TORKOL-4160 file (C-alpha; in steps of 0.2 Angstrom, whole numbers, padded with zeros to 4 digits, m for minus):
459
<pt num="1" X="0000" Y="0000" Z="0000"/>
<pt num="2" X="0007" Y="0017" Z="m0005"/>
<pt num="3" X="0007" Y="0032" Z="0006"/>
<pt num="4" X="m0008" Y="0040" Z="m0003"/>
<pt num="5" X="m0019" Y="0024" Z="m0001"/>
<pt num="6" X="m0014" Y="0022" Z="0017"/>
<pt num="7" X="m0020" Y="0040" Z="0021"/>
<pt num="8" X="m0036" Y="0039" Z="0011"/>
<pt num="9" X="m0040" Y="0023" Z="0021"/>
<pt num="10" X="m0036" Y="0030" Z="0038"/>
<pt num="11" X="m0044" Y="0047" Z="0035"/>
<pt num="12" X="m0062" Y="0039" Z="0035"/>
<pt num="13" X="m0058" Y="0030" Z="0051"/>
<pt num="14" X="m0052" Y="0045" Z="0059"/>
<pt num="15" X="m0068" Y="0055" Z="0055"/>
<pt num="16" X="m0078" Y="0041" Z="0061"/>
<pt num="17" X="m0069" Y="0040" Z="0077"/>
<pt num="18" X="m0071" Y="0058" Z="0079"/>
<pt num="19" X="m0089" Y="0058" Z="0077"/>
<pt num="20" X="m0091" Y="0042" Z="0089"/>
<pt num="21" X="m0080" Y="0050" Z="0102"/>
<pt num="22" X="m0087" Y="0068" Z="0100"/>
<pt num="23" X="m0070" Y="0075" Z="0097"/>
<pt num="24" X="m0072" Y="0094" Z="0092"/>
<pt num="25" X="m0055" Y="0096" Z="0084"/>
<pt num="26" X="m0040" Y="0085" Z="0080"/>
<pt num="27" X="m0023" Y="0088" Z="0071"/>
<pt num="28" X="m0010" Y="0076" Z="0066"/>
<pt num="29" X="0007" Y="0074" Z="0058"/>
<pt num="30" X="0017" Y="0059" Z="0052"/>
<pt num="31" X="0036" Y="0059" Z="0050"/>
<pt num="32" X="0047" Y="0047" Z="0041"/>
<pt num="33" X="0066" Y="0050" Z="0045"/>
<pt num="34" X="0069" Y="0068" Z="0042"/>
<pt num="35" X="0053" Y="0072" Z="0032"/>
<pt num="36" X="0036" Y="0075" Z="0036"/>
<pt num="37" X="0025" Y="0065" Z="0025"/>
<pt num="38" X="0008" Y="0070" Z="0030"/>
<pt num="39" X="0000" Y="0084" Z="0041"/>
<pt num="40" X="m0018" Y="0089" Z="0042"/>
<pt num="41" X="m0031" Y="0096" Z="0054"/>
<pt num="42" X="m0049" Y="0089" Z="0056"/>
<pt num="43" X="m0064" Y="0097" Z="0064"/>
<pt num="44" X="m0064" Y="0113" Z="0074"/>
<pt num="45" X="m0052" Y="0121" Z="0086"/>
<pt num="46" X="m0067" Y="0131" Z="0092"/>
<pt num="47" X="m0084" Y="0124" Z="0090"/>
<pt num="48" X="m0093" Y="0140" Z="0095"/>
<pt num="49" X="m0085" Y="0150" Z="0080"/>
<pt num="50" X="m0082" Y="0134" Z="0069"/>
<pt num="51" X="m0064" Y="0139" Z="0067"/>
<pt num="52" X="m0054" Y="0124" Z="0060"/>
<pt num="53" X="m0040" Y="0114" Z="0068"/>
<pt num="54" X="m0024" Y="0115" Z="0059"/>
<pt num="55" X="m0007" Y="0107" Z="0061"/>
<pt num="56" X="m0002" Y="0124" Z="0069"/>
<pt num="57" X="m0016" Y="0124" Z="0082"/>
<pt num="58" X="m0009" Y="0124" Z="0100"/>
<pt num="59" X="m0016" Y="0110" Z="0111"/>
<pt num="60" X="m0012" Y="0105" Z="0129"/>
<pt num="61" X="m0002" Y="0089" Z="0126"/>
<pt num="62" X="m0004" Y="0083" Z="0144"/>
<pt num="63" X="0007" Y="0069" Z="0149"/>
<pt num="64" X="0017" Y="0069" Z="0133"/>
<pt num="65" X="0026" Y="0083" Z="0143"/>
<pt num="66" X="0034" Y="0069" Z="0153"/>
<pt num="67" X="0046" Y="0064" Z="0139"/>
<pt num="68" X="0052" Y="0082" Z="0139"/>
<pt num="69" X="0055" Y="0081" Z="0157"/>
<pt num="70" X="0065" Y="0065" Z="0156"/>
<pt num="71" X="0075" Y="0072" Z="0141"/>
<pt num="72" X="0080" Y="0087" Z="0152"/>
<pt num="73" X="0086" Y="0075" Z="0166"/>
<pt num="74" X="0096" Y="0064" Z="0154"/>
<pt num="75" X="0104" Y="0080" Z="0147"/>
<pt num="76" X="0110" Y="0084" Z="0165"/>
<pt num="77" X="0116" Y="0067" Z="0168"/>
<pt num="78" X="0126" Y="0068" Z="0152"/>
<pt num="79" X="0134" Y="0084" Z="0159"/>
<pt num="80" X="0138" Y="0075" Z="0176"/>
<pt num="81" X="0126" Y="0087" Z="0185"/>
<pt num="82" X="0117" Y="0072" Z="0192"/>
<pt num="83" X="0115" Y="0053" Z="0190"/>
<pt num="84" X="0098" Y="0045" Z="0188"/>
<pt num="85" X="0103" Y="0033" Z="0201"/>
<pt num="86" X="0105" Y="0047" Z="0214"/>
<pt num="87" X="0093" Y="0046" Z="0228"/>
<pt num="88" X="0079" Y="0060" Z="0226"/>
<pt num="89" X="0082" Y="0066" Z="0243"/>
<pt num="90" X="0100" Y="0072" Z="0239"/>
<pt num="91" X="0092" Y="0086" Z="0229"/>
<pt num="92" X="0076" Y="0091" Z="0237"/>
<pt num="93" X="0066" Y="0089" Z="0253"/>
<pt num="94" X="0058" Y="0072" Z="0249"/>
<pt num="95" X="0054" Y="0061" Z="0263"/>
<pt num="96" X="0045" Y="0045" Z="0256"/>
<pt num="97" X="0052" Y="0028" Z="0254"/>
<pt num="98" X="0057" Y="0012" Z="0264"/>
<pt num="99" X="0072" Y="0010" Z="0275"/>
<pt num="100" X="0088" Y="0004" Z="0265"/>
<pt num="101" X="0078" Y="0006" Z="0248"/>
<pt num="102" X="0080" Y="0025" Z="0244"/>
<pt num="103" X="0069" Y="0031" Z="0229"/>
<pt num="104" X="0081" Y="0036" Z="0215"/>
<pt num="105" X="0078" Y="0048" Z="0201"/>
<pt num="106" X="0076" Y="0034" Z="0189"/>
<pt num="107" X="0062" Y="0027" Z="0199"/>
<pt num="108" X="0052" Y="0043" Z="0197"/>
<pt num="109" X="0056" Y="0043" Z="0178"/>
<pt num="110" X="0049" Y="0026" Z="0176"/>
<pt num="111" X="0035" Y="0026" Z="0189"/>
<pt num="112" X="0043" Y="0012" Z="0198"/>
<pt num="113" X="0046" Y="0021" Z="0215"/>
<pt num="114" X="0032" Y="0011" Z="0225"/>
<pt num="115" X="0022" Y="0027" Z="0228"/>
<pt num="116" X="0004" Y="0026" Z="0221"/>
<pt num="117" X="m0005" Y="0040" Z="0213"/>
<pt num="118" X="m0008" Y="0054" Z="0226"/>
<pt num="119" X="m0021" Y="0064" Z="0217"/>
<pt num="120" X="m0011" Y="0080" Z="0213"/>
<pt num="121" X="m0015" Y="0081" Z="0195"/>
<pt num="122" X="m0034" Y="0077" Z="0198"/>
<pt num="123" X="m0036" Y="0090" Z="0212"/>
<pt num="124" X="m0029" Y="0104" Z="0201"/>
<pt num="125" X="m0038" Y="0099" Z="0185"/>
<pt num="126" X="m0054" Y="0098" Z="0194"/>
<pt num="127" X="m0051" Y="0115" Z="0202"/>
<pt num="128" X="m0047" Y="0123" Z="0185"/>
<pt num="129" X="m0061" Y="0115" Z="0176"/>
<pt num="130" X="m0074" Y="0120" Z="0189"/>
<pt num="131" X="m0080" Y="0102" Z="0190"/>
<pt num="132" X="m0076" Y="0099" Z="0208"/>
<pt num="133" X="m0067" Y="0107" Z="0223"/>
<pt num="134" X="m0058" Y="0096" Z="0236"/>
<pt num="135" X="m0050" Y="0110" Z="0246"/>
<pt num="136" X="m0034" Y="0100" Z="0246"/>
<pt num="137" X="m0020" Y="0113" Z="0248"/>
<pt num="138" X="m0010" Y="0113" Z="0233"/>
<pt num="139" X="m0006" Y="0131" Z="0229"/>
<pt num="140" X="0013" Y="0132" Z="0230"/>
<pt num="141" X="0028" Y="0121" Z="0231"/>
<pt num="142" X="0027" Y="0120" Z="0250"/>
<pt num="143" X="0009" Y="0114" Z="0249"/>
<pt num="144" X="0014" Y="0100" Z="0237"/>
<pt num="145" X="0029" Y="0095" Z="0247"/>
<pt num="146" X="0018" Y="0093" Z="0262"/>
<pt num="147" X="0005" Y="0084" Z="0253"/>
<pt num="148" X="0018" Y="0071" Z="0246"/>
<pt num="149" X="0028" Y="0069" Z="0262"/>
<pt num="150" X="0013" Y="0066" Z="0273"/>
<pt num="151" X="0009" Y="0051" Z="0262"/>
<pt num="152" X="0023" Y="0039" Z="0270"/>
<pt num="153" X="0009" Y="0027" Z="0275"/>
<pt num="154" X="0004" Y="0026" Z="0256"/>
<pt num="155" X="0020" Y="0019" Z="0250"/>
<pt num="156" X="0016" Y="0001" Z="0245"/>
<pt num="157" X="0033" Y="m0007" Z="0240"/>
<pt num="158" X="0051" Y="m0004" Z="0238"/>
<pt num="159" X="0057" Y="0003" Z="0221"/>
<pt num="160" X="0056" Y="m0008" Z="0205"/>
<pt num="161" X="0043" Y="m0020" Z="0212"/>
<pt num="162" X="0027" Y="m0012" Z="0206"/>
<pt num="163" X="0021" Y="0000" Z="0193"/>
<pt num="164" X="0011" Y="0015" Z="0199"/>
<pt num="165" X="0008" Y="0030" Z="0188"/>
<pt num="166" X="0014" Y="0043" Z="0199"/>
<pt num="167" X="0011" Y="0061" Z="0192"/>
<pt num="168" X="0018" Y="0069" Z="0208"/>
<pt num="169" X="0035" Y="0060" Z="0204"/>
<pt num="170" X="0036" Y="0071" Z="0189"/>
<pt num="171" X="0033" Y="0087" Z="0199"/>
<pt num="172" X="0048" Y="0081" Z="0209"/>
<pt num="173" X="0058" Y="0079" Z="0194"/>
<pt num="174" X="0055" Y="0097" Z="0189"/>
<pt num="175" X="0060" Y="0102" Z="0206"/>
<pt num="176" X="0076" Y="0092" Z="0204"/>
<pt num="177" X="0079" Y="0101" Z="0187"/>
<pt num="178" X="0077" Y="0118" Z="0196"/>
<pt num="179" X="0089" Y="0113" Z="0210"/>
<pt num="180" X="0102" Y="0108" Z="0199"/>
<pt num="181" X="0101" Y="0122" Z="0185"/>
<pt num="182" X="0096" Y="0136" Z="0197"/>
<pt num="183" X="0083" Y="0140" Z="0184"/>
<pt num="184" X="0064" Y="0137" Z="0184"/>
<pt num="185" X="0059" Y="0121" Z="0176"/>
<pt num="186" X="0050" Y="0130" Z="0162"/>
<pt num="187" X="0065" Y="0141" Z="0158"/>
<pt num="188" X="0077" Y="0126" Z="0157"/>
<pt num="189" X="0065" Y="0116" Z="0145"/>
<pt num="190" X="0063" Y="0132" Z="0134"/>
<pt num="191" X="0081" Y="0135" Z="0133"/>
<pt num="192" X="0088" Y="0117" Z="0131"/>
<pt num="193" X="0074" Y="0108" Z="0121"/>
<pt num="194" X="0061" Y="0120" Z="0114"/>
<pt num="195" X="0073" Y="0134" Z="0107"/>
<pt num="196" X="0085" Y="0122" Z="0099"/>
<pt num="197" X="0071" Y="0112" Z="0091"/>
<pt num="198" X="0063" Y="0128" Z="0085"/>
<pt num="199" X="0047" Y="0125" Z="0094"/>
<pt num="200" X="0045" Y="0144" Z="0096"/>
<pt num="201" X="0026" Y="0144" Z="0100"/>
<pt num="202" X="0026" Y="0129" Z="0112"/>
<pt num="203" X="0023" Y="0136" Z="0130"/>
<pt num="204" X="0019" Y="0133" Z="0148"/>
<pt num="205" X="0012" Y="0150" Z="0150"/>
<pt num="206" X="m0006" Y="0156" Z="0150"/>
<pt num="207" X="m0002" Y="0173" Z="0143"/>
<pt num="208" X="0008" Y="0166" Z="0128"/>
<pt num="209" X="m0006" Y="0153" Z="0124"/>
<pt num="210" X="m0020" Y="0166" Z="0125"/>
<pt num="211" X="m0011" Y="0179" Z="0113"/>
<pt num="212" X="m0009" Y="0165" Z="0100"/>
<pt num="213" X="m0020" Y="0167" Z="0085"/>
<pt num="214" X="m0021" Y="0148" Z="0082"/>
<pt num="215" X="m0025" Y="0140" Z="0099"/>
<pt num="216" X="m0038" Y="0128" Z="0105"/>
<pt num="217" X="m0053" Y="0130" Z="0115"/>
<pt num="218" X="m0053" Y="0116" Z="0128"/>
<pt num="219" X="m0068" Y="0106" Z="0130"/>
<pt num="220" X="m0074" Y="0095" Z="0145"/>
<pt num="221" X="m0087" Y="0082" Z="0143"/>
<pt num="222" X="m0102" Y="0085" Z="0154"/>
<pt num="223" X="m0120" Y="0079" Z="0153"/>
<pt num="224" X="m0115" Y="0070" Z="0137"/>
<pt num="225" X="m0109" Y="0085" Z="0128"/>
<pt num="226" X="m0092" Y="0094" Z="0125"/>
<pt num="227" X="m0093" Y="0111" Z="0135"/>
<pt num="228" X="m0080" Y="0124" Z="0134"/>
<pt num="229" X="m0067" Y="0123" Z="0149"/>
<pt num="230" X="m0051" Y="0131" Z="0156"/>
<pt num="231" X="m0034" Y="0123" Z="0153"/>
<pt num="232" X="m0025" Y="0120" Z="0170"/>
<pt num="233" X="m0011" Y="0132" Z="0169"/>
<pt num="234" X="m0002" Y="0128" Z="0185"/>
<pt num="235" X="0015" Y="0125" Z="0191"/>
<pt num="236" X="0009" Y="0110" Z="0200"/>
<pt num="237" X="0006" Y="0101" Z="0183"/>
<pt num="238" X="0020" Y="0108" Z="0172"/>
<pt num="239" X="0033" Y="0095" Z="0173"/>
<pt num="240" X="0020" Y="0081" Z="0173"/>
<pt num="241" X="0008" Y="0087" Z="0159"/>
<pt num="242" X="0009" Y="0106" Z="0157"/>
<pt num="243" X="0016" Y="0110" Z="0140"/>
<pt num="244" X="0005" Y="0116" Z="0125"/>
<pt num="245" X="0011" Y="0114" Z="0108"/>
<pt num="246" X="0006" Y="0110" Z="0090"/>
<pt num="247" X="0009" Y="0095" Z="0080"/>
<pt num="248" X="0019" Y="0105" Z="0068"/>
<pt num="249" X="0031" Y="0110" Z="0081"/>
<pt num="250" X="0032" Y="0092" Z="0088"/>
<pt num="251" X="0037" Y="0086" Z="0071"/>
<pt num="252" X="0055" Y="0092" Z="0076"/>
<pt num="253" X="0054" Y="0084" Z="0093"/>
<pt num="254" X="0050" Y="0067" Z="0084"/>
<pt num="255" X="0064" Y="0069" Z="0072"/>
<pt num="256" X="0076" Y="0071" Z="0087"/>
<pt num="257" X="0072" Y="0054" Z="0093"/>
<pt num="258" X="0071" Y="0046" Z="0075"/>
<pt num="259" X="0088" Y="0053" Z="0071"/>
<pt num="260" X="0099" Y="0048" Z="0086"/>
<pt num="261" X="0097" Y="0064" Z="0096"/>
<pt num="262" X="0101" Y="0076" Z="0082"/>
<pt num="263" X="0091" Y="0089" Z="0072"/>
<pt num="264" X="0099" Y="0098" Z="0058"/>
<pt num="265" X="0116" Y="0092" Z="0064"/>
<pt num="266" X="0113" Y="0099" Z="0081"/>
<pt num="267" X="0115" Y="0086" Z="0095"/>
<pt num="268" X="0104" Y="0088" Z="0109"/>
<pt num="269" X="0106" Y="0071" Z="0118"/>
<pt num="270" X="0116" Y="0056" Z="0114"/>
<pt num="271" X="0109" Y="0041" Z="0105"/>
<pt num="272" X="0114" Y="0030" Z="0120"/>
<pt num="273" X="0103" Y="0041" Z="0131"/>
<pt num="274" X="0088" Y="0039" Z="0120"/>
<pt num="275" X="0091" Y="0020" Z="0120"/>
<pt num="276" X="0090" Y="0021" Z="0139"/>
<pt num="277" X="0074" Y="0031" Z="0138"/>
<pt num="278" X="0067" Y="0018" Z="0127"/>
<pt num="279" X="0071" Y="0003" Z="0139"/>
<pt num="280" X="0056" Y="m0004" Z="0149"/>
<pt num="281" X="0060" Y="m0005" Z="0167"/>
<pt num="282" X="0043" Y="m0012" Z="0174"/>
<pt num="283" X="0029" Y="m0020" Z="0164"/>
<pt num="284" X="0011" Y="m0014" Z="0166"/>
<pt num="285" X="0000" Y="m0026" Z="0177"/>
<pt num="286" X="m0013" Y="m0026" Z="0163"/>
<pt num="287" X="m0013" Y="m0032" Z="0146"/>
<pt num="288" X="m0012" Y="m0019" Z="0132"/>
<pt num="289" X="m0019" Y="m0021" Z="0114"/>
<pt num="290" X="m0003" Y="m0029" Z="0109"/>
<pt num="291" X="0003" Y="m0039" Z="0124"/>
<pt num="292" X="0010" Y="m0032" Z="0140"/>
<pt num="293" X="0017" Y="m0015" Z="0139"/>
<pt num="294" X="0032" Y="m0008" Z="0149"/>
<pt num="295" X="0037" Y="0009" Z="0155"/>
<pt num="296" X="0054" Y="0017" Z="0151"/>
<pt num="297" X="0059" Y="0035" Z="0155"/>
<pt num="298" X="0044" Y="0046" Z="0150"/>
<pt num="299" X="0039" Y="0033" Z="0136"/>
<pt num="300" X="0028" Y="0018" Z="0135"/>
<pt num="301" X="0036" Y="0003" Z="0126"/>
<pt num="302" X="0027" Y="m0010" Z="0116"/>
<pt num="303" X="0040" Y="m0023" Z="0111"/>
<pt num="304" X="0029" Y="m0032" Z="0098"/>
<pt num="305" X="0018" Y="m0021" Z="0087"/>
<pt num="306" X="0016" Y="m0032" Z="0072"/>
<pt num="307" X="0035" Y="m0037" Z="0074"/>
<pt num="308" X="0041" Y="m0019" Z="0078"/>
<pt num="309" X="0046" Y="m0010" Z="0094"/>
<pt num="310" X="0033" Y="0004" Z="0097"/>
<pt num="311" X="0038" Y="0018" Z="0108"/>
<pt num="312" X="0023" Y="0030" Z="0113"/>
<pt num="313" X="0015" Y="0041" Z="0126"/>
<pt num="314" X="m0002" Y="0048" Z="0127"/>
<pt num="315" X="m0008" Y="0063" Z="0138"/>
<pt num="316" X="m0024" Y="0070" Z="0143"/>
<pt num="317" X="m0029" Y="0085" Z="0155"/>
<pt num="318" X="m0047" Y="0080" Z="0154"/>
<pt num="319" X="m0050" Y="0094" Z="0142"/>
<pt num="320" X="m0036" Y="0092" Z="0129"/>
<pt num="321" X="m0026" Y="0077" Z="0124"/>
<pt num="322" X="m0011" Y="0071" Z="0113"/>
<pt num="323" X="m0001" Y="0056" Z="0108"/>
<pt num="324" X="0017" Y="0054" Z="0101"/>
<pt num="325" X="0020" Y="0036" Z="0094"/>
<pt num="326" X="0037" Y="0031" Z="0086"/>
<pt num="327" X="0043" Y="0015" Z="0078"/>
<pt num="328" X="0062" Y="0019" Z="0079"/>
<pt num="329" X="0067" Y="0004" Z="0068"/>
<pt num="330" X="0057" Y="0011" Z="0053"/>
<pt num="331" X="0061" Y="0029" Z="0058"/>
<pt num="332" X="0042" Y="0032" Z="0058"/>
<pt num="333" X="0033" Y="0044" Z="0070"/>
<pt num="334" X="0015" Y="0050" Z="0072"/>
<pt num="335" X="0009" Y="0065" Z="0082"/>
<pt num="336" X="m0009" Y="0068" Z="0086"/>
<pt num="337" X="m0018" Y="0082" Z="0097"/>
<pt num="338" X="m0036" Y="0086" Z="0101"/>
<pt num="339" X="m0046" Y="0098" Z="0111"/>
<pt num="340" X="m0055" Y="0086" Z="0122"/>
<pt num="341" X="m0050" Y="0073" Z="0135"/>
<pt num="342" X="m0053" Y="0058" Z="0124"/>
<pt num="343" X="m0044" Y="0062" Z="0108"/>
<pt num="344" X="m0041" Y="0043" Z="0104"/>
<pt num="345" X="m0024" Y="0048" Z="0099"/>
<pt num="346" X="m0016" Y="0031" Z="0103"/>
<pt num="347" X="m0029" Y="0022" Z="0092"/>
<pt num="348" X="m0027" Y="0035" Z="0078"/>
<pt num="349" X="m0008" Y="0034" Z="0079"/>
<pt num="350" X="m0009" Y="0015" Z="0079"/>
<pt num="351" X="m0020" Y="0014" Z="0064"/>
<pt num="352" X="m0009" Y="0026" Z="0054"/>
<pt num="353" X="0007" Y="0016" Z="0058"/>
<pt num="354" X="m0002" Y="0000" Z="0054"/>
<pt num="355" X="m0007" Y="0006" Z="0037"/>
<pt num="356" X="0010" Y="0012" Z="0033"/>
<pt num="357" X="0017" Y="m0006" Z="0038"/>
<pt num="358" X="0005" Y="m0013" Z="0026"/>
<pt num="359" X="m0008" Y="m0019" Z="0038"/>
<pt num="360" X="m0027" Y="m0017" Z="0037"/>
<pt num="361" X="m0033" Y="m0008" Z="0053"/>
<pt num="362" X="m0051" Y="m0013" Z="0050"/>
<pt num="363" X="m0046" Y="m0031" Z="0051"/>
<pt num="364" X="m0031" Y="m0031" Z="0062"/>
<pt num="365" X="m0034" Y="m0017" Z="0075"/>
<pt num="366" X="m0043" Y="m0023" Z="0090"/>
<pt num="367" X="m0053" Y="m0007" Z="0093"/>
<pt num="368" X="m0059" Y="m0005" Z="0075"/>
<pt num="369" X="m0063" Y="m0024" Z="0074"/>
<pt num="370" X="m0073" Y="m0022" Z="0090"/>
<pt num="371" X="m0082" Y="m0007" Z="0083"/>
<pt num="372" X="m0087" Y="m0015" Z="0067"/>
<pt num="373" X="m0092" Y="m0031" Z="0076"/>
<pt num="374" X="m0103" Y="m0021" Z="0089"/>
<pt num="375" X="m0112" Y="m0009" Z="0076"/>
<pt num="376" X="m0125" Y="m0021" Z="0070"/>
<pt num="377" X="m0129" Y="m0027" Z="0087"/>
<pt num="378" X="m0134" Y="m0011" Z="0095"/>
<pt num="379" X="m0152" Y="m0007" Z="0095"/>
<pt num="380" X="m0169" Y="m0012" Z="0102"/>
<pt num="381" X="m0175" Y="m0030" Z="0104"/>
<pt num="382" X="m0192" Y="m0038" Z="0108"/>
<pt num="383" X="m0198" Y="m0056" Z="0110"/>
<pt num="384" X="m0214" Y="m0064" Z="0103"/>
<pt num="385" X="m0228" Y="m0050" Z="0102"/>
<pt num="386" X="m0217" Y="m0038" Z="0110"/>
<pt num="387" X="m0220" Y="m0046" Z="0128"/>
<pt num="388" X="m0202" Y="m0044" Z="0133"/>
<pt num="389" X="m0190" Y="m0030" Z="0128"/>
<pt num="390" X="m0172" Y="m0026" Z="0130"/>
<pt num="391" X="m0159" Y="m0013" Z="0123"/>
<pt num="392" X="m0142" Y="m0016" Z="0118"/>
<pt num="393" X="m0131" Y="m0001" Z="0121"/>
<pt num="394" X="m0112" Y="0003" Z="0121"/>
<pt num="395" X="m0103" Y="0011" Z="0135"/>
<pt num="396" X="m0085" Y="0014" Z="0137"/>
<pt num="397" X="m0082" Y="0001" Z="0123"/>
<pt num="398" X="m0092" Y="m0012" Z="0131"/>
<pt num="399" X="m0109" Y="m0019" Z="0126"/>
<pt num="400" X="m0123" Y="m0018" Z="0139"/>
<pt num="401" X="m0140" Y="m0027" Z="0139"/>
<pt num="402" X="m0153" Y="m0015" Z="0147"/>
<pt num="403" X="m0170" Y="m0018" Z="0153"/>
<pt num="404" X="m0178" Y="m0001" Z="0156"/>
<pt num="405" X="m0194" Y="m0008" Z="0165"/>
<pt num="406" X="m0185" Y="m0018" Z="0177"/>
<pt num="407" X="m0171" Y="m0005" Z="0179"/>
<pt num="408" X="m0157" Y="m0018" Z="0176"/>
<pt num="409" X="m0142" Y="m0018" Z="0165"/>
<pt num="410" X="m0128" Y="m0030" Z="0163"/>
<pt num="411" X="m0112" Y="m0031" Z="0153"/>
<pt num="412" X="m0109" Y="m0043" Z="0139"/>
<pt num="413" X="m0092" Y="m0050" Z="0139"/>
<pt num="414" X="m0086" Y="m0057" Z="0122"/>
<pt num="415" X="m0081" Y="m0075" Z="0122"/>
<pt num="416" X="m0067" Y="m0071" Z="0109"/>
<pt num="417" X="m0061" Y="m0056" Z="0099"/>
<pt num="418" X="m0064" Y="m0065" Z="0083"/>
<pt num="419" X="m0074" Y="m0053" Z="0071"/>
<pt num="420" X="m0087" Y="m0067" Z="0066"/>
<pt num="421" X="m0089" Y="m0074" Z="0084"/>
<pt num="422" X="m0105" Y="m0066" Z="0091"/>
<pt num="423" X="m0106" Y="m0076" Z="0107"/>
<pt num="424" X="m0105" Y="m0067" Z="0123"/>
<pt num="425" X="m0108" Y="m0070" Z="0142"/>
<pt num="426" X="m0115" Y="m0061" Z="0157"/>
<pt num="427" X="m0104" Y="m0064" Z="0173"/>
<pt num="428" X="m0114" Y="m0071" Z="0187"/>
<pt num="429" X="m0110" Y="m0074" Z="0206"/>
<pt num="430" X="m0098" Y="m0087" Z="0210"/>
<pt num="431" X="m0089" Y="m0086" Z="0193"/>
<pt num="432" X="m0104" Y="m0093" Z="0183"/>
<pt num="433" X="m0108" Y="m0087" Z="0166"/>
<pt num="434" X="m0124" Y="m0084" Z="0157"/>
<pt num="435" X="m0122" Y="m0087" Z="0138"/>
<pt num="436" X="m0129" Y="m0073" Z="0126"/>
<pt num="437" X="m0128" Y="m0076" Z="0108"/>
<pt num="438" X="m0132" Y="m0065" Z="0093"/>
<pt num="439" X="m0138" Y="m0073" Z="0077"/>
<pt num="440" X="m0135" Y="m0063" Z="0060"/>
<pt num="441" X="m0141" Y="m0068" Z="0044"/>
<pt num="442" X="m0136" Y="m0063" Z="0026"/>
<pt num="443" X="m0151" Y="m0051" Z="0025"/>
<pt num="444" X="m0146" Y="m0041" Z="0040"/>
<pt num="445" X="m0158" Y="m0048" Z="0052"/>
<pt num="446" X="m0152" Y="m0049" Z="0070"/>
<pt num="447" X="m0159" Y="m0061" Z="0083"/>
<pt num="448" X="m0153" Y="m0063" Z="0101"/>
<pt num="449" X="m0154" Y="m0078" Z="0113"/>
<pt num="450" X="m0153" Y="m0075" Z="0132"/>
<pt num="451" X="m0158" Y="m0089" Z="0143"/>
<pt num="452" X="m0175" Y="m0094" Z="0139"/>
<pt num="453" X="m0179" Y="m0079" Z="0128"/>
<pt num="454" X="m0178" Y="m0077" Z="0109"/>
<pt num="455" X="m0177" Y="m0058" Z="0105"/>
<pt num="456" X="m0178" Y="m0050" Z="0088"/>
<pt num="457" X="m0170" Y="m0033" Z="0083"/>
<pt num="458" X="m0184" Y="m0021" Z="0080"/>
<pt num="459" X="m0175" Y="m0005" Z="0078"/>
């Protein structure tokens, strides 16, 4: 499949996903080696004025910021200003950990510290969005240190035993950068990463973002609708997820990783350090779409993506989102960004990469296969003479059988992921299963067998 055919195929899938997921606007770029081979905006960066999303639109990239923070740490390590194996407490007033097992800088970078989520990002995002106020004091560094250091009893294990995605750990990494460089975190990242990469519009600052002529309106999903919201501009989230950028400017960031740490012959980081960032330290406890994933330094690692190593990271502030995905062995990269919390960036990046690798996303991507499998099943069903009725609906990617009259609903768990297997089950007490079977015929008629009932799709 050539590039034009690949993008013709995925553009239709992208617009379908946008409508299904209610994504107002989305931009993406695709990079091959040192060249941008595709760049486009879809939908609206501003729904109320119907202004289009473009490759230059600024979006909040959320936790994609984490790789910038780790890149900064690795730069300082190469300059012998720190070691990633140094205890965190050597640099900042950090008190968590187990005796004789100090938490090191690399443990914060890889979410392997043994410290679980302490809710810092959630408190600040909810505060800025106006969704909820918990009154947890998190308004300056002293508040955040107090919040973290008071959580000693929350430490679950010694380092490198369990994966816990700990946003607060990245705030601490930002504090280490400030301590070592005697500059603010934001100033260091701008001077040592953004400026050399010619990412002139990328910013952490509210005033810079609001002056920009091509910036998103952020949207928060409430009452089943996307509603305008406020991006969380706060020092407490900067190092973990505070950068705003465009896919156009992130193209240079991707090229840095695909070309051994260089851009236009300028070396920002060694290839050896990049390889270190791409090594998974701990595997995720749950399965991903393509087996178990591992976490490196600011990057998620999938070892077998159709025979290739996939390095990626997503980010979401709840009102904007992004994804950066790389296949280093093929020098391929995809960047997506959207102005809502669920921008489907990971799936969109994967289907683009699959198409470029010669795969058919409609047959080979689990989410697309699931969508196509579920679509004909959703609707209203009734038994003989309409005596009993049931609805089949989809919530968070899972089919549910709902009986409005009895006010009950139950999930339908597929027996397999095969596209032509329409057998499901309802989990019951004691590990038992209630079989559920959909019967599809060539004319499009759909029937449903549940226990003693034979339902027929009526709408």
